[in-house]
LUMLUM-67024 format. One record per residue (C-alpha): y negated, x, z negated. Coordinates in steps of 0.25 Angstrom, whole numbers, padded with zeros to 4 digits, always signed. Layout:
YXZ
...
This chain:
-0072-0090-0491
-0066-0098-0480
-0080-0103-0476
-0084-0088-0476
-0072-0084-0468
-0074-0094-0457
-0089-0091-0456
-0086-0076-0454
-0076-0080-0443
-0086-0090-0436
-0096-0079-0436
-0087-0068-0431
-0082-0078-0420
-0097-0082-0416
-0100-0067-0415
-0088-0064-0407
-0091-0076-0398
-0105-0071-0396
-0100-0057-0393
-0090-0062-0383
-0100-0071-0376
-0110-0059-0375
-0099-0049-0370
-0092-0058-0360
-0104-0061-0350
-0098-0059-0336
-0101-0062-0321
-0093-0060-0309
-0095-0049-0299
-0093-0048-0284
-0093-0036-0274
-0095-0040-0260
-0092-0031-0248
-0096-0039-0235
-0096-0035-0220
-0103-0045-0211
-0103-0045-0196
-0114-0054-0190
-0115-0059-0176
-0130-0063-0174
-0127-0071-0162
-0117-0081-0168
-0123-0080-0182
-0108-0077-0187
-0103-0066-0195
-0090-0060-0199
-0089-0057-0214
-0080-0048-0222
-0081-0049-0237
-0074-0041-0248
-0078-0047-0262
-0073-0040-0275
-0074-0051-0286
-0074-0047-0300
-0071-0057-0311
-0079-0054-0323
-0076-0067-0329
-0066-0070-0340
-0059-0080-0331
-0047-0078-0321
-0052-0083-0307
-0042-0090-0298
-0052-0094-0288
-0065-0089-0282
-0076-0095-0274
-0085-0091-0263
-0098-0097-0257
-0098-0099-0242
-0112-0103-0241
-0113-0104-0226
-0103-0115-0226
-0115-0124-0231
-0122-0123-0217
-0113-0133-0210
-0113-0148-0207
-0108-0157-0219
-0109-0145-0229
-0113-0148-0243
-0127-0142-0241
-0129-0152-0229
-0124-0164-0237
-0133-0160-0249
-0145-0159-0240
-0142-0173-0235
-0140-0180-0249
-0152-0176-0257
-0165-0183-0255
-0174-0171-0254
-0166-0160-0247
-0174-0146-0246
-0182-0146-0233
-0174-0135-0228
-0162-0143-0229
-0169-0154-0221
-0173-0144-0210
-0160-0136-0210
-0148-0141-0218
-0149-0155-0212
-0146-0149-0199
-0133-0143-0203
-0126-0155-0198
-0130-0152-0184
-0127-0137-0184
-0117-0133-0173
-0105-0124-0178
-0112-0112-0173
-0124-0115-0182
-0118-0118-0195
-0115-0108-0206
-0101-0105-0211
-0092-0094-0218
-0078-0095-0214
-0068-0087-0222
-0058-0081-0213
-0050-0073-0224
-0050-0071-0239
-0042-0061-0247
-0041-0058-0262
-0037-0044-0265
-0032-0043-0251
-0023-0056-0251
-0027-0068-0244
-0032-0079-0253
-0033-0094-0252
-0047-0100-0251
-0054-0114-0248
-0068-0116-0241
-0075-0128-0248
-0088-0129-0242
-0097-0117-0246
-0086-0113-0256
-0074-0104-0254
-0063-0106-0264
-0054-0095-0266
-0040-0096-0272
-0038-0082-0277
-0024-0076-0276
-0025-0068-0289
-0034-0074-0300
-0045-0064-0303
-0044-0061-0318
-0055-0059-0327
-0061-0045-0325
-0053-0043-0312
-0058-0042-0297
-0053-0047-0284
-0057-0044-0270
-0059-0055-0260
-0060-0051-0245
-0065-0061-0235
-0067-0062-0220
-0076-0073-0215
-0084-0078-0203
-0098-0085-0205
-0109-0091-0197
-0124-0091-0201
-0129-0105-0201
-0142-0110-0194
-0153-0107-0205
-0151-0118-0214
-0154-0115-0229
-0156-0100-0233
-0145-0095-0224
-0144-0095-0209
-0148-0090-0196
-0161-0091-0188
-0170-0097-0198
-0183-0104-0195
-0190-0090-0194
-0180-0084-0185
-0172-0076-0194
-0158-0074-0189
-0150-0073-0201
-0153-0077-0216
-0140-0073-0222
-0139-0079-0236
-0126-0085-0242
-0119-0079-0230
-0106-0073-0236
-0095-0079-0244
-0100-0077-0258
-0092-0077-0271
-0096-0089-0280
-0100-0086-0295
-0091-0087-0306
-0097-0087-0320
-0095-0093-0334
-0097-0107-0327
-0086-0104-0317
-0087-0104-0302
-0101-0107-0295
-0096-0113-0282
-0108-0122-0278
-0107-0127-0264
-0119-0122-0256
-0129-0132-0253
-0141-0123-0251
-0146-0121-0265
-0143-0110-0275
-0133-0098-0277
-0125-0091-0287
-0118-0078-0285
-0110-0067-0291
-0116-0053-0294
-0110-0042-0286
-0112-0031-0276
-0113-0033-0261
-0109-0024-0250
-0113-0030-0236
-0112-0025-0222
-0118-0034-0211
-0116-0031-0196
-0126-0037-0188
-0134-0035-0175
-0142-0022-0176
-0155-0029-0172
-0155-0037-0185
-0161-0033-0198
-0155-0037-0211
-0161-0039-0225
-0156-0045-0238
-0148-0041-0250
-0144-0027-0253
-0146-0013-0250
-0144-0008-0235
-0134+0004-0236
-0135+0009-0222
-0150+0008-0218
-0150+0020-0209
-0139+0013-0201
-0147+0000-0200
-0162+0003-0199
-0170-0010-0198
-0180-0005-0208
-0170-0001-0219
-0168+0014-0215
-0174+0027-0220
-0185+0029-0210
-0183+0044-0212
-0169+0044-0207
-0162+0040-0194
-0156+0026-0192
-0142+0027-0187
-0138+0013-0182
-0125+0010-0176
-0124+0008-0161
-0118-0006-0161
-0125-0019-0160
-0124-0021-0175
-0128-0014-0188
-0120-0014-0201
-0130-0017-0212
-0123-0013-0226
-0129-0018-0239
-0126-0017-0253
-0131-0026-0264
-0127-0023-0278
-0127-0033-0289
-0131-0046-0282
-0126-0060-0280
-0129-0062-0266
-0132-0055-0253
-0141-0060-0242
-0146-0055-0229
-0155-0059-0217
-0155-0053-0203
-0164-0054-0191
-0167-0045-0178
-0182-0047-0180
-0184-0042-0194
-0195-0033-0199
-0191-0025-0211
-0201-0020-0222
-0198-0013-0235
-0208-0012-0247
-0206-0005-0260
-0205-0014-0272
-0205-0011-0287
-0195-0002-0292
-0191+0003-0279
-0186-0010-0273
-0187-0011-0258
-0192-0024-0253
-0187-0027-0239
-0194-0037-0230
-0188-0043-0217
-0196-0052-0208
-0197-0056-0193
-0205-0046-0185
-0213-0057-0179
-0217-0064-0192
-0230-0071-0190
-0234-0069-0205
-0230-0055-0206
-0243-0051-0213
-0240-0062-0224
-0226-0056-0225
-0231-0042-0227
-0240-0047-0239
-0228-0054-0244
-0220-0041-0244
-0231-0034-0253
-0230-0046-0263
-0215-0045-0263
-0217-0031-0270
-0227-0036-0280
-0218-0048-0283
-0206-0040-0286
-0214-0031-0295
-0219-0043-0303
-0205-0050-0304
-0200-0037-0309
-0210-0037-0320
-0208-0052-0323
-0193-0052-0324
-0187-0038-0322
-0185-0028-0311
-0178-0032-0298
-0165-0024-0299
-0162-0021-0284
-0169-0011-0275
-0172-0020-0263
-0176-0034-0260
-0177-0040-0246
-0187-0052-0242
-0182-0057-0229
-0188-0067-0219
-0176-0077-0217
-0170-0089-0223
-0176-0103-0224
-0187-0101-0235
-0184-0092-0247
-0171-0088-0253
-0168-0077-0263
-0156-0068-0262
-0151-0054-0267
-0161-0044-0266
-0168-0052-0255
-0174-0065-0250
-0175-0073-0238
-0189-0080-0235
-0195-0087-0223
-0208-0080-0219
-0216-0090-0210
-0224-0095-0222
-0238-0094-0227
-0241-0081-0235
-0241-0089-0248
-0227-0095-0245
-0222-0082-0240
-0226-0074-0253
-0221-0086-0261
-0207-0087-0256
-0205-0072-0257
-0210-0071-0271
-0201-0082-0275
-0188-0077-0268
-0191-0063-0273
-0192-0068-0288
-0178-0074-0286
-0173-0060-0286
-0174-0060-0301
-0169-0074-0305
-0160-0078-0293
-0154-0065-0290
-0155-0055-0302
-0153-0065-0313
-0145-0075-0304
-0143-0088-0312
-0135-0098-0305
-0145-0104-0296
-0137-0117-0293
-0136-0121-0308
-0149-0115-0312
-0158-0114-0300
-0170-0115-0310
-0167-0101-0316
-0168-0095-0302
-0179-0103-0295
-0187-0107-0307
-0188-0093-0313
-0191-0087-0299
-0202-0097-0297
-0208-0094-0311
-0207-0079-0307
-0213-0081-0294
-0224-0090-0299
-0228-0080-0310
-0229-0068-0300
-0237-0077-0290
-0247-0080-0301
-0248-0066-0307
-0249-0057-0294
-0251-0066-0282
-0262-0076-0287
-0277-0072-0289
-0277-0079-0302
-0265-0081-0311
-0261-0096-0312
-0262-0102-0326
-0248-0108-0323
-0241-0101-0312
-0229-0111-0313
-0238-0124-0311
-0231-0127-0298
-0218-0127-0305
-0223-0136-0316
-0229-0146-0306
-0216-0147-0298
-0208-0149-0310
-0217-0160-0315
-0216-0167-0301
-0201-0169-0302
-0202-0174-0317
-0213-0184-0313
-0205-0190-0302
-0192-0190-0311
-0183-0181-0302
-0180-0171-0313
-0166-0166-0314
-0161-0155-0324
-0162-0141-0320
-0147-0139-0324
-0144-0147-0311
-0136-0139-0301
-0146-0135-0289
-0137-0142-0279
-0136-0155-0287
-0150-0160-0289
-0154-0174-0284
-0166-0168-0276
-0169-0155-0270
-0183-0155-0275
-0179-0157-0290
-0169-0145-0288
-0180-0137-0283
-0190-0141-0293
-0180-0139-0305
-0177-0125-0299
-0190-0119-0296
-0201-0127-0303
-0194-0132-0316
-0187-0118-0317
-0200-0111-0316
-0206-0120-0327
-0194-0117-0336
-0199-0102-0336
-0214-0105-0337
-0212-0116-0348
-0203-0106-0355
-0215-0097-0356
-0222-0109-0363
-0211-0110-0373
-0208-0096-0377
-0221-0089-0372
-0224-0082-0359
-0221-0068-0364
-0208-0072-0369
-0205-0079-0356
-0208-0066-0349
-0199-0058-0358
-0188-0069-0356
-0188-0067-0341
-0187-0052-0343
-0176-0053-0353
-0169-0064-0345
-0169-0055-0332
-0165-0042-0340
-0153-0049-0347
-0148-0058-0336
-0150-0051-0323
-0137-0051-0314
-0131-0061-0324
-0133-0075-0319
-0140-0080-0331
-0140-0095-0335
-0151-0104-0341
-0147-0100-0355
-0150-0085-0352
-0164-0087-0349
-0166-0096-0361
-0159-0086-0370
-0168-0075-0364
-0180-0083-0368
-0175-0086-0382
-0172-0071-0385
-0186-0067-0380
-0193-0079-0387
-0185-0081-0400
-0185-0096-0397
-0174-0106-0395
-0175-0111-0381
-0162-0119-0377
-0170-0132-0378
-0179-0127-0367
-0168-0123-0358
-0161-0136-0360
-0172-0146-0359
-0179-0139-0347
-0166-0136-0338
-0156-0146-0343
-0163-0159-0344
-0175-0166-0337
-0183-0168-0350
-0198-0166-0348
-0209-0160-0357
-0220-0169-0361
-0228-0167-0374
-0241-0175-0377
-0252-0177-0387
-0249-0189-0394
-0260-0190-0405
-0273-0182-0409
-0278-0187-0422
-0289-0178-0428
-0283-0165-0430
-0268-0170-0428
-0261-0168-0415
-0248-0176-0412
-0240-0172-0399
-0228-0179-0393
-0216-0175-0385
-0215-0185-0374
-0204-0178-0365
-0190-0174-0370
-0192-0159-0368
-0197-0151-0381
-0207-0140-0380
-0215-0131-0389
-0230-0136-0387
-0243-0128-0385
-0255-0137-0389
-0270-0133-0387
-0280-0140-0396
-0295-0140-0393
-0304-0144-0405
-0317-0152-0405
-0325-0139-0408
-0320-0133-0395
-0310-0123-0402
-0295-0124-0398
-0281-0120-0404
-0267-0119-0397
-0255-0123-0405
-0240-0121-0402
-0230-0130-0407
-0216-0124-0406
-0204-0132-0402
-0195-0132-0414
-0182-0131-0407
-0187-0118-0401
-0187-0112-0415
-0199-0103-0411
-0211-0102-0403
-0218-0094-0392
-0228-0083-0395
-0242-0090-0394
-0256-0089-0398
-0256-0104-0402
-0255-0109-0416
-0240-0111-0418
-0238-0124-0426
-0226-0132-0431
-0214-0133-0421
-0211-0147-0415
-0197-0151-0416
-0192-0158-0403
-0186-0170-0410
-0200-0175-0414
-0208-0182-0403
-0222-0179-0409
-0228-0167-0416
-0241-0167-0424
-0250-0155-0429
-0264-0154-0434
-0276-0145-0430
-0288-0141-0438
-0299-0147-0430
-0303-0160-0422
-0296-0160-0409
-0303-0160-0395
-0291-0158-0386
-0276-0156-0387
-0267-0150-0376
-0252-0148-0375
-0248-0136-0367
-0261-0131-0361
-0254-0120-0353
-0246-0131-0346
-0234-0122-0346
-0226-0133-0353
-0220-0143-0342
-0225-0155-0349
-0223-0166-0339
-0235-0175-0344
-0248-0167-0346
-0257-0179-0348
-0252-0180-0363
-0254-0165-0365
-0269-0166-0367
-0278-0174-0376
-0293-0172-0377
-0301-0180-0388
-0315-0185-0385
-0326-0179-0394
């Protein structure tokens, strides 16, 4: 009876714990109201910010943190030090960031807090590089809100990395990471990474932003313009009168609901085009009036519409009603409802950078994983999405493996022995090239190879379920894996662990062929299910699928499914019905086997 009683108690406890776990999901919320007065001659601006912060966590918060990103654009900043102490800094660092040490005071970037209050009372704070640490007067209880009001002065730096003034194509203002931004607090605690020009993580919220700027300047970026008839610049209803103010400045009023960042760019020589996208989305395009490759830019605009439609079908509908593609920045970088791209490129590069940055809207912006800790979930999934679209709708002939470039790049760093775990924080890789390869290429292969493991149709449904279940929720690596498990019915924790948390590699080979018996061997440490193609002496062929035992299932396949292979056994044998001519492991080459030379054996007649 005691055993039965304790069994019941444990069962009830487990159910209760699970129910509690499912019912206590939370994330913080921010409501920004910002008023910015920009001086286009000095590149300085006065800012007023009201931030209502809602603590949806179960914790009491006795301090909060802001990011002051522009403080990185100074001599002897952590961003500068990092660029000087890695063997292969990004070429944009070499061209720009290395010059930080030589910038004059009127060329650097900064955000200087002049006053800060919590619920109307002054509060103590400390500036630590690019982080503002605030010692709250009144702890913010679970479920409570507190309002912070700040006045600050800032200066836009010389164009250095993503943000800045007067970029190489002559764009006056690329305003990314420009405002004091509340740091994210989640189940892992505060995310207060110093800014060294890598990735971002932000709190979902609503933005109400007013920008006062010289009336010659056109602005594009995040959010919906609230006063188009007072602004003009291509935003107005052409059937109605424009009523601009008589002063030298216009006040641009934007609102952006349910976003985790706000970016804008401005220039006095912008042309502004608008195209109708899928589901009534307005796509805004801003570029220099004297753009030499304007014809290419206009081709890119049409492809942007087609790309958004494709991405909607592949993953899920883009949920906002506008998206802006703006000539600015230092390459290509994604933001809320918008991207900055440089335009002076060959048409293939121009289209490529646009389609990639647009694809980020789904993974970086709507799903919004922590890019600093899991850059591969953003860059890699975006690369996968972009490569599929390029193969399906932009190429004359669909590529047999649209992700071949990512596989090759991953193999390169395996071959030279530079691999690091994908769980490495993006700021702390030994080499920038490996950080990039792990994020873009190995991250892309994660998804492409997952299709090999669970089947392409299951992968397609996994992406849709993942987006549907986790949009606006900052998903973690476990969330994509659980989505795949629910769709496929397979156990996949081994795949997540081996691929993203170790540097183990895949290497399967054909060890022995003896008459009608085939013996395979696992040479690498990472286990996988195996596809094998067998061609017989009479010219016929059969395909076999060997499930991985620990997956406790197998993908849908037209191949003959034979006995599973337990990872602990280094070899596996099976028999076929005829004399063998040729055996090939993974003819699709979608498994990232690092040594293909042992994958094919052909027997002489």
